[in-house]
ROFIFI-165634 format. One record per residue: x, y, z of N, C-alpha, C in turn; residue in one letter. Coordinates in pm, whole numbers, padded with zeros to 5 digits, always signed. Layout:
<sites>
XYZXYZXYZA...
</sites>
This chain:
<sites>
+20947+25012+14876+20948+24916+15001+20950+24762+14965M+20892+24725+14858+20898+24590+14808+21021+24557+14751M+21073+24671+14689+21228+24636+14644+21316+24624+14738G+21300+24681+14842+21392+24669+14958+21379+24533+15029H+21255+24498+15046+21222+24365+15100+21292+24252+15010V+21274+24268+14885+21328+24163+14785+21481+24153+14792L+21545+24281+14798+21688+24279+14805+21737+24212+14946R+21647+24231+15038+21695+24173+15177+21671+24018+15182Q+21574+23983+15100+21553+23844+15075+21651+23752+14988L+21695+23839+14888+21764+23773+14797+21887+23680+14850A+21967+23752+14948+22093+23677+14995+22063+23545+15065F+21953+23573+15170+21949+23416+15244+21889+23328+15159P+21793+23374+15054+21718+23271+14947+21838+23214+14889A+21950+23295+14824+22038+23247+14749+22151+23142+14833G+22150+23160+14968+22228+23076+15043+22149+22941+15060A+22016+22946+15054+21932+22826+15064+21954+22761+14952I+21926+22820+14819+21935+22749+14708+22061+22679+14683V+22165+22746+14729+22298+22679+14698+22333+22567+14796L+22251+22578+14915+22262+22463+15001+22212+22356+14964A+22080+22366+14892+22007+22253+14846+22071+22196+14718L+22147+22269+14657+22229+22217+14529+22328+22142+14595V+22403+22195+14692+22516+22124+14743+22469+21977+14796T+22345+21991+14867+22294+21854+14932+22255+21768+14842G+22216+21806+14721+22190+21723+14605+22287+21646+14553G+22399+21724+14533+22522+21684+14473+22576+21569+14572V+22587+21602+14719+22638+21504+14817+22537+21359+14808I+22411+21392+14798+22316+21259+14779+22347+21179+14652M+22378+21252+14550+22404+21194+14422+22543+21095+14441I+22650+21166+14501+22773+21106+14519+22776+20983+14610V+22677+20985+14705+22669+20877+14803+22546+20801+14774T+22487+20805+14678+22373+20734+14629+22410+20573+14606S+22533+20547+14582+22555+20377+14564+22550+20342+14689P+22567+20398+14809+22555+20347+14947+22425+20318+14972L+22314+20390+14910+22173+20405+14944+22104+20297+14848V+22135+20311+14712+22050+20232+14611+22126+20127+14532T+22263+20133+14570+22357+20032+14519+22408+20071+14367G+22367+20177+14323+22404+20240+14216+22391+20380+14220G+22454+20455+14103+22454+20602+14099+22313+20639+14056L+22251+20711+14152+22120+20758+14113+22091+20914+14114D+22084+20950+13976+22072+21113+13985+21940+21163+14023L+21835+21086+14031+21721+21132+14068+21698+21132+14215G+21785+21071+14285+21780+21054+14442+21751+21194+14501L+21818+21295+14465+21786+21426+14543+21637+21482+14513P+21580+21463+14391+21453+21493+14361+21365+21440+14455F+21371+21290+14462+21286+21193+14553+21298+21239+14692E+21425+21276+14747+21453+21313+14883+21375+21455+14908A+21393+21549+14826+21336+21669+14859+21196+21672+14838Y+21118+21590+14750+20992+21566+14736+20934+21522+14865R+20991+21419+14924+20950+21346+15044+20962+21443+15162A+21061+21519+15162+21083+21620+15263+20976+21721+15263L+20953+21775+15158+20830+21876+15130+20693+21822+15174L+20672+21704+15140+20535+21617+15180+20548+21594+15313E+20659+21546+15388+20658+21523+15519+20637+21642+15619G+20673+21772+15549+20663+21892+15654+20562+21981+15603A+20510+21993+15490+20423+22069+15467+20267+22036+15402L+20274+21909+15335+20168+21865+15257+20076+21753+15344L+20056+21788+15483+19980+21720+15547+19938+21778+15671S+19854+21771+15753+19812+21829+15875+19905+21788+15974T+19947+21664+15985+20034+21627+16088+20179+21681+16064N+20215+21693+15931+20335+21765+15887+20344+21909+15935G+20233+21964+15887+20215+22129+15926+20240+22147+16093L+20159+22044+16158+20177+22079+16316+20300+22043+16361I+20371+21934+16281+20526+21904+16350+20624+22023+16301D+20585+22071+16213+20670+22202+16127+20649+22315+16237T+20534+22355+16292+20501+22468+16376+20561+22418+16518L+20545+22302+16557+20614+22270+16686+20774+22269+16691V+20823+22219+16581+20952+22212+16575+21022+22363+16558R+20944+22447+16500+20989+22590+16481+20979+22664+16595A+20883+22621+16701+20867+22733+16796+20970+22774+16902T+21029+22658+16937+21166+22710+17023+21269+22781+16937P+21271+22753+16803+21373+22821+16727+21334+22966+16696L+21209+22998+16698+21176+23140+16685+21207+23219+16806V+21196+23152+16936+21227+23241+17051+21372+23236+17059L+21449+23132+17059+21581+23131+17063+21663+23215+16935A+21609+23198+16832+21644+23297+16712+21626+23437+16748G+21522+23473+16811+21508+23627+16857+21612+23667+16964L+21626+23559+17037+21738+23585+17150+21866+23625+17087S+21916+23554+16986+22028+23579+16907+22016+23704+16828V+21924+23705+16775+21920+23836+16675+21906+23961+16755G+21827+23957+16878+21813+24084+16953+21973+24121+17013L+22040+24022+17031+22177+24063+17078+22260+24108+16954C+22246+24058+16846+22316+24112+16739+22292+24249+16704F+22155+24290+16722+22127+24430+16704+22207+24534+16788K+22234+24473+16916+22328+24540+17019+22472+24526+16989A+22512+24466+16893+22655+24436+16858+22715+24313+16950G+22639+24222+17001+22658+24121+17096+22654+24000+17028L+22721+23894+17068+22716+23762+17010+22686+23661+17126F+22537+23637+17136+22487+23554+17233+22504+23404+17197N+22631+23362+17211+22645+23227+17195+22593+23134+17303I+22529+23188+17390+22495+23125+17518+22341+23082+17526G+22287+23092+17419+22123+23069+17410+22100+22920+17458A+22216+22837+17422+22205+22692+17447+22173+22685+17606Q+22279+22732+17690+22256+22728+17826+22140+22793+17878G+22105+22909+17833+21978+22967+17873+21862+22908+17842Q+21871+22827+17731+21745+22746+17687+21749+22614+17820Y+21849+22572+17847+21854+22449+17934+21806+22502+18074L+21867+22622+18121+21836+22674+18254+21673+22698+18275I+21617+22760+18151+21481+22816+18154+21398+22668+18154G+21440+22580+18078+21352+22447+18087+21372+22383+18201G+21492+22374+18279+21488+22325+18409+21410+22373+18514L+21409+22527+18507+21340+22587+18614+21187+22578+18599A+21141+22568+18458+20999+22530+18431+20945+22388+18471A+21046+22304+18450+21021+22173+18481+21015+22130+18627G+21099+22230+18702+21102+22212+18836+20952+22268+18897W+20937+22395+18867+20813+22443+18913+20681+22372+18873V+20694+22312+18743+20568+22247+18695+20557+22107+18751G+20660+22046+18783+20653+21925+18866+20591+21959+19016A+20655+22058+19071+20591+22078+19221+20454+22132+19217S+20391+22175+19103+20261+22221+19100+20186+22133+18995M+20205+21996+18971+20160+21910+18886+19997+21892+18933A+19978+21896+19045+19833+21876+19076+19750+21988+19114G+19807+22132+19074+19733+22249+19112+19653+22264+18993A+19580+22387+19002+19493+22446+18902+19567+22496+18778D+19555+22443+18664+19622+22465+18541+19643+22625+18531P+19541+22693+18568+19529+22861+18535+19646+22913+18608L+19665+22847+18740+19776+22886+18825+19896+22833+18772V+19922+22701+18772+20027+22631+18740+20102+22651+18619A+20039+22679+18512+20080+22708+18376+20157+22846+18373V+20097+22949+18413+20159+23091+18399+20308+23089+18506P+20266+23038+18623+20381+23032+18733+20498+22963+18650L+20493+22838+18597+20584+22763+18550+20649+22838+18424A+20581+22886+18330+20626+22989+18230+20716+23108+18289I+20654+23181+18381+20734+23282+18461+20870+23249+18500L+20877+23107+18579+20984+23072+18636+21096+23049+18530A+21038+22972+18412+21148+22936+18311+21204+23075+18250G+21123+23168+18208+21166+23273+18148+21251+23362+18246A+21216+23379+18376+21305+23446+18482+21456+23370+18474F+21448+23242+18494+21575+23179+18515+21665+23203+18387A+21607+23188+18259+21693+23213+18141+21727+23369+18135G+21645+23459+18188+21686+23603+18172+21795+23610+18294G+21802+23558+18416+21893+23570+18507+22043+23510+18453L+22012+23386+18378+22134+23323+18321+22190+23426+18224Y+22111+23501+18135+22176+23578+18029+22221+23718+18108G+22186+23761+18215+22220+23863+18310+22358+23847+18335F+22400+23730+18387+22547+23694+18423+22649+23742+18319V+22654+23696+18208+22752+23747+18103+22729+23881+18058P+22586+23927+18071+22581+24074+18057+22638+24164+18144G+22630+24143+18275+22697+24212+18363+22868+24210+18366A+22899+24090+18343+23050+24068+18321+23109+24138+18186L+23041+24152+18090+23058+24233+17985+23060+24387+18010K+22976+24436+18066+22943+24570+18086+23045+24617+18203A+23069+24537+18297+23148+24584+18409+23290+24543+18429F+23324+24445+18370+23461+24386+18352+23518+24379+18215T+23448+24393+18112+23491+24390+17967+23507+24230+17934G+23472+24135+18014+23474+23985+17972+23400+23964+17854A+23448+23904+17748+23404+23892+17633+23284+23788+17628H+23160+23840+17588+23033+23745+17592+23059+23613+17528E+23136+23594+17412+23144+23465+17354+23204+23367+17454V+23320+23421+17522+23392+23314+17617+23308+23299+17743V+23250+23386+17788+23152+23358+17925+23035+23275+17893T+22964+23309+17770+22851+23224+17734+22883+23078+17684T+23009+23061+17633+23046+22936+17605+23062+22847+17729I+23127+22892+17827+23149+22827+17969+23020+22811+18035M+22931+22905+18018+22798+22903+18102+22720+22801+18026L+22734+22759+17908+22664+22661+17838+22700+22534+17896N+22823+22483+17916+22876+22378+17986+22817+22353+18122Y+22838+22463+18185+22773+22470+18333+22636+22435+18346I+22550+22488+18243+22411+22467+18247+22380+22321+18216A+22464+22268+18138+22443+22115+18100+22464+22047+18226L+22567+22068+18300+22598+21988+18421+22498+22020+18553Y+22449+22144+18546+22347+22200+18644+22216+22105+18613I+22192+22086+18502+22072+21999+18475+22096+21853+18528V+22204+21791+18476+22233+21639+18518+22247+21662+18675S+22291+21754+18739+22289+21735+18895+22154+21748+18950W+22066+21830+18902+21943+21843+18953+21846+21710+18917A+21862+21665+18804+21770+21538+18770+21810+21432+18847I+21947+21395+18880+22004+21286+18945+21991+21320+19094L+21958+21429+19131+21957+21460+19278+21814+21510+19328G+21801+21641+19363+21672+21671+19418+21535+21659+19331P+21567+21670+19196+21448+21691+19118+21411+21551+19068L+21477+21435+19095+21480+21293+19024+21324+21236+19078R+21264+21181+18973+21142+21093+19000+21161+20967+19045D+21156+20926+19183+21189+20823+19219+21127+20699+19172Q+20997+20724+19123+20925+20611+19056+20962+20579+18912G+21035+20657+18836+21063+20626+18707+21160+20525+18686A+21178+20472+18581+21264+20348+18543+21420+20426+18510S+21407+20550+18485+21556+20597+18433+21545+20731+18501F+21671+20802+18510+21673+20939+18564+21597+21035+18489A+21495+21103+18554+21414+21195+18499+21339+21279+18599R+21291+21393+18566+21220+21462+18658+21094+21421+18661S+20997+21461+18750+20834+21401+18744+20773+21473+18637P+20653+21422+18591+20580+21488+18512+20521+21620+18550D+20507+21720+18451+20461+21854+18493+20314+21847+18518V+20248+21750+18466+20110+21744+18515+20038+21854+18446G+19965+21931+18554+19862+22040+18515+19940+22157+18473A+20071+22168+18495+20148+22279+18418+20171+22261+18283A+20156+22147+18229+20175+22132+18095+20094+22220+17994G+20135+22270+17899+20082+22368+17811+19953+22310+17740L+19855+22370+17729+19730+22308+17679+19734+22283+17515P+19673+22179+17465+19670+22131+17345+19568+22200+17263I+19575+22267+17157+19491+22335+17076+19468+22265+16948I+19529+22167+16888+19488+22096+16760+19584+21962+16772A+19536+21878+16671+19620+21764+16643+19579+21642+16731G+19656+21531+16699+19608+21413+16750+19729+21360+16849A+19724+21243+16892+19851+21191+16992+19959+21163+16898A+20080+21233+16935+20219+21233+16858+20243+21357+16765G+20123+21416+16731+20137+21539+16655+20029+21649+16702H+20078+21701+16830+19988+21783+16917+20049+21915+16904E+19945+22027+16851+19993+22167+16855+19942+22210+16998L+20063+22260+17060+20046+22323+17197+20033+22473+17174H+19996+22532+17311+19975+22668+17299+20104+22756+17300A+20204+22684+17335+20341+22767+17320+20360+22821+17182G+20312+22775+17082+20318+22819+16940+20268+22970+16930V+20159+22985+17011+20090+23122+17015+20193+23220+17082L+20238+23179+17176+20349+23251+17255+20487+23310+17167I+20520+23194+17089+20633+23239+16998+20580+23327+16901A+20456+23312+16840+20413+23410+16722+20374+23547+16789L+20349+23550+16923+20333+23696+16978+20455+23775+17020L+20567+23670+17041+20702+23740+17063+20757+23819+16946A+20725+23764+16817+20791+23828+16697+20746+23976+16689V+20621+23999+16691+20599+24146+16662+20609+24219+16790P+20616+24173+16897+20665+24248+17037+20793+24282+17003L+20888+24191+16983+21039+24212+16975+21049+24321+16858V+20989+24311+16753+20991+24410+16644+20955+24548+16682W+20855+24545+16771+20806+24682+16810+20899+24745+16909W+20946+24672+16999+21066+24718+17092+21178+24780+17008V+21228+24704+16916+21343+24741+16842+21299+24860+16740L+21201+24874+16691+21172+24961+16598+21101+25071+16654S+21031+25091+16761+20929+25172+16789+20944+25244+16920R+21055+25201+17005+21070+25248+17140+21205+25314+17162T+21221+25380+17268+21334+25439+17275+21451+25357+17324T+21416+25247+17400+21512+25163+17450+21553+25059+17324I+21477+25049+17227+21518+24982+17094+21616+25072+17021G+21586+25216+17019+21687+25302+16936+21825+25284+17008F+21819+25306+17139+21938+25288+17222+22008+25178+17206E+21940+25061+17190+21995+24936+17173+22067+24925+17044L+22014+24971+16932+22064+24981+16807+22183+25063+16781R+22182+25190+16861+22289+25269+16872+22406+25224+16928T+22393+25161+17029+22497+25099+17122+22572+24978+17011V+22481+24931+16948+22537+24807+16860+22614+24875+16744G+22568+24988+16706+22628+25035+16573+22759+25119+16638A+22765+25198+16750+22883+25268+16782+22869+25290+16939N+22937+25204+17021+22916+25220+17161+22982+25369+17226P+23066+25404+17164+23149+25515+17189+23052+25654+17171D+22986+25666+17042+22893+25755+17010+22769+25776+17090A+22727+25634+17129+22614+25632+17213+22636+25685+17368A+22771+25675+17409+22811+25701+17537+22807+25868+17515K+22866+25922+17415+22861+26070+17418+22745+26125+17397Y+22637+26050+17352+22512+26098+17318+22424+26107+17456A+22483+26057+17550+22419+26039+17683+22347+25917+17732G+22370+25821+17629+22307+25703+17656+22413+25602+17755M+22348+25470+17802+22443+25420+17895+22458+25259+17842R+22576+25262+17758+22623+25137+17719+22623+25015+17818P+22672+25043+17937+22673+24921+18017+22535+24870+18039R+22440+24967+18088+22317+24904+18102+22256+24873+18002A+22276+24903+17878+22204+24854+17759+22266+24705+17736I+22405+24694+17741+22446+24552+17719+22388+24452+17836V+22375+24491+17956+22341+24410+18059+22168+24365+18021T+22108+24464+17966+21953+24440+17986+21938+24362+17839L+22023+24382+17743+21995+24311+17616+22039+24160+17633T+22149+24133+17712+22192+24005+17734+22073+23918+17832L+22018+24001+17923+21943+23936+18006+21802+23922+17937A+21782+24008+17844+21643+23998+17767+21649+23862+17650T+21768+23869+17600+21804+23757+17536+21793+23613+17602G+21858+23623+17712+21838+23494+17794+21698+23462+17848G+21614+23567+17847+21472+23553+17886+21415+23473+17769L+21442+23520+17659+21382+23450+17530+21414+23307+17511L+21551+23307+17528+21600+23167+17509+21539+23078+17622A+21550+23123+17749+21474+23030+17854+21340+23003+17809G+21263+23102+17763+21115+23082+17727+21111+22968+17633L+21214+22978+17539+21227+22849+17444+21224+22726+17512A+21328+22715+17617+21331+22584+17679+21205+22555+17769G+21143+22654+17811+21013+22659+17896+20905+22586+17809T+20880+22634+17694+20779+22594+17597+20805+22441+17565I+20937+22419+17549+20962+22278+17497+20940+22178+17593E+20984+22213+17737+20946+22113+17847+20797+22099+17875I+20728+22218+17887+20596+22225+17925+20511+22161+17823L+20538+22206+17681+20461+22148+17585+20489+22023+17491G+20614+21991+17505+20662+21859+17425+20687+21758+17514V+20795+21765+17600+20876+21675+17668+20779+21640+17787E+20745+21735+17868+20678+21719+17988+20751+21675+18092R+20879+21635+18077+20963+21617+18184+21100+21622+18130F+21214+21621+18226+21358+21640+18169+21439+21498+18219I+21493+21440+18115+21572+21324+18148+21719+21402+18186P+21794+21317+18273+21933+21357+18325+22032+21392+18217A+22013+21327+18098+22097+21366+17971+22042+21440+17880T+21924+21542+17934+21870+21589+17825+21961+21706+17765Y+21976+21705+17628+22043+21822+17547+21977+21844+17424S+22003+21938+17360+21934+21999+17227+22031+22065+17159T+21999+22082+17024+22084+22192+16936+22016+22315+16916N+21891+22332+16981+21810+22453+16955+21886+22590+16958V+21989+22595+17078+22077+22703+17091+22170+22734+16971G+22224+22625+16929+22312+22646+16810+22238+22659+16676W+22117+22603+16654+22058+22625+16546+21992+22787+16542E+21983+22833+16651+21918+22961+16673+22005+23060+16597A+22135+23041+16595+22249+23113+16514+22208+23120+16375I+22192+23008+16308+22156+23002+16165+22036+23053+16139T+21933+23043+16237+21795+23121+16219+21817+23275+16231V+21888+23317+16307+21907+23450+16341+21978+23521+16206A+22075+23435+16166+22145+23488+16036+22087+23481+15917L+21985+23390+15897+21889+23345+15798+21782+23489+15785L+21758+23528+15909+21657+23620+15910+21707+23778+15933G+21841+23779+15902+21898+23887+15913+21874+23974+16040R+21867+23896+16140+21843+23975+16275+21689+24039+16280A+21613+24031+16173+21492+24082+16191+21392+23992+16231N+21312+24032+16333+21229+23941+16404+21134+23869+16296P+21084+23918+16197+20989+23853+16100+21077+23763+16001F+21203+23810+15993+21294+23718+15895+21324+23584+15992G+21342+23617+16117+21393+23514+16217+21262+23399+16212I+21143+23453+16211+21015+23370+16200+21024+23281+16100L+21052+23334+15966+21053+23234+15852+21169+23153+15842F+21287+23208+15901+21412+23113+15908+21382+22983+16011G+21307+23020+16134+21281+22909+16221+21193+22819+16151A+21066+22863+16061+20994+22774+16003+21060+22703+15890L+21162+22754+15831+21243+22669+15738+21316+22552+15808L+21398+22580+15914+21452+22475+15990+21366+22380+16068I+21236+22429+16100+21146+22325+16157+21111+22249+16052G+21069+22306+15936+21009+22226+15806+21129+22102+15784A+21260+22154+15792+21357+22031+15756+21361+21911+15848L+21337+21957+15960+21340+21868+16065+21197+21780+16053H+21088+21851+16030+20967+21783+16049+20967+21663+15916A+21017+21712+15820+21024+21628+15681+21116+21518+15690G+21230+21522+15775+21329+21443+15786+21293+21276+15781A+21173+21248+15863+21148+21100+15886+21113+21045+15757P+21022+21111+15678+20956+21065+15562+21059+21051+15474L+21167+21160+15452+21259+21147+15354+21341+21027+15388M+21371+20992+15511+21436+20864+15512+21358+20740+15478Q+21228+20732+15508+21152+20631+15475+21131+20606+15331I+21108+20715+15249+21049+20688+15106+21187+20712+15007Q+21293+20783+15050+21422+20799+14984+21543+20732+15021A+21532+20675+15152+21645+20618+15228+21758+20718+15247G+21715+20833+15253+21827+20922+15306+21827+20963+15457V+21937+20929+15517+21941+20952+15653+21902+21094+15699P+21826+21101+15830+21818+21246+15874+21909+21338+15893P+22040+21263+15895+22164+21343+15933+22178+21456+15821Q+22120+21418+15702+22115+21510+15600+22064+21660+15632M+21982+21667+15699+21927+21781+15756+22024+21855+15826I+22134+21813+15903+22238+21875+15977+22326+21931+15875D+22366+21842+15769+22440+21873+15668+22386+22009+15583I+22265+21999+15559+22202+22130+15496+22208+22243+15577L+22183+22223+15703+22201+22338+15781+22355+22413+15786Q+22450+22308+15800+22584+22355+15794+22615+22420+15664G+22596+22357+15553+22606+22436+15443+22534+22557+15420V+22404+22575+15461+22337+22713+15466+22432+22804+15556I+22463+22769+15673+22532+22868+15769+22684+22893+15697L+22735+22796+15609+22846+22843+15546+22837+22929+15441F+22743+22923+15352+22698+23034+15246+22667+23145+15306F+22597+23162+15432+22561+23273+15482+22679+23354+15524L+22776+23281+15557+22888+23343+15614+22999+23400+15492T+22992+23294+15382+23069+23340+15275+22988+23398+15178A+22957+23534+15222+22851+23613+15127+22922+23645+14995D+23036+23665+14994+23080+23703+14847+23059+23582+14755I+23066+23469+14796+23066+23351+14708+22896+23354+14660I+22811+23370+14731+22674+23360+14696+22635+23473+14618V+22683+23605+14646+22660+23711+14557+22718+23711+14409T+22821+23635+14404+22899+23629+14266+22838+23512+14192R+22809+23391+14252+22745+23302+14179+22603+23310+14139I+22508+23361+14229+22378+23408+14191+22361+23557+14132L+22455+23628+14150+22443+23761+14084+22331+23848+14172R+22328+23808+14310+22258+23901+14375+22314+24024+14457V+22241+24136+14473+22313+24240+14545+22319+24214+14684R+22432+24256+14748+22493+24224+14881+22392+24328+14997R+22336+24425+14934+22261+24514+15014+22324+24542+15146S+22452+24589+15132+22521+24643+15252+22592+24524+15315G+22578+24393+15282+22649+24287+15341+22572+24222+15467G+22620+24133+15529+22559+24061+15635+22619+24132+15746V+22539+24226+15809+22597+24326+15920+22628+24236+16042Q+22542+24142+16068+22527+24049+16171+22670+23983+16179E+22736+23945+16066+22857+23872+16077+22967+23955+16123L+22961+24097+16122+23073+24170+16186+23073+24157+16345Q+22944+24133+16395+22934+24110+16542+23011+23986+16574T+22998+23885+16486+23080+23759+16510+23221+23755+16496I+23268+23852+16397+23403+23846+16360+23486+23942+16448T+23434+24063+16480+23502+24156+16544+23508+24126+16702R+23600+24188+16778+23629+24168+16905+23536+24236+16997S+23487+24355+16952+23397+24437+17005+23449+24468+17155Y+23573+24498+17170+23625+24530+17266+23614+24663+17319G+23551+24760+17262+23542+24891+17315+23420+24912+17420G+23365+24811+17436+23245+24827+17532+23275+24762+17651Q+23397+24770+17731+23431+24710+17862+23380+24785+17968G+23475+24778+18089+23441+24831+18209+23464+24976+18191A+23522+25032+18104+23550+25175+18096+23436+25241+18018G+23331+25170+17949+23237+25239+17885+23138+25309+17947S
</sites>
């Protein structure tokens, strides 16, 4: 078992190492713009500050956990759909719709009892995200519309729905800019930390979701059917399974998880929604899911890595002069090496362990699961 785990970790670890090396080369090449001369030690100083800012202090650890929390849930959303052979690129829109619904319900119950307001706001956000995921799921199952196309379009629709709601019925008339009212009593409880570095209860929800999704995938009938449909929908149908129902349910559940990610971010961190609210969580979730090989526990560690990069970026900029945009570059390079698996295996001499099966979902049309399935 340990050998199997190590083989599974070898490839994503290799992609991370190669990304860090590539990032170091970029820092050295651009160091004259930072230090005025070629600085071969700049990558070491930058990575040291990055590590210190993310992990070597209480505030850094809290920031890492808070940053990773929505990535865990959104990554589970994408990873779960990978297992069913679906590419849920709509986690971004589902995140926004979930956050909007939670912010709306939270603002309307800002003065209520927290024991009532918090659960209702969470349920509203999760339900809205699930409903937004149900739409492309039903379209995929009953019309054959490809989920990549429909979810991309729904991402933009979600963005404009948020803008309309905040500029219209949900606008706080007393605020100096277009935003929703504060969620008040519906905000998630703070369990640790000080002002500016607060650990909210949403972290516990994300941590509980990981073993729950693993259990559903590995220990339940619906999880077996989901994985079977992902491997071969025609064989699943021949065996008496219902691919249409599985596709719809999977994308709706993925939407629920992504909506829950947006819910936790709004109730636990932002506490209101600006009209121009946007985030990269839905896109970063794809990197997280690939890093974790669509395994819930792997997704957890992938989210912690990306969360740590974001948490350590400010100190890296202060101490090494490297702008935080370097984190986006590192993420892009990690994603590149995850998709270019042949390069990683040949450079680092690691075993492919069957290749990255999730990439097959991204690259193939998956047209066999249309209206006739």
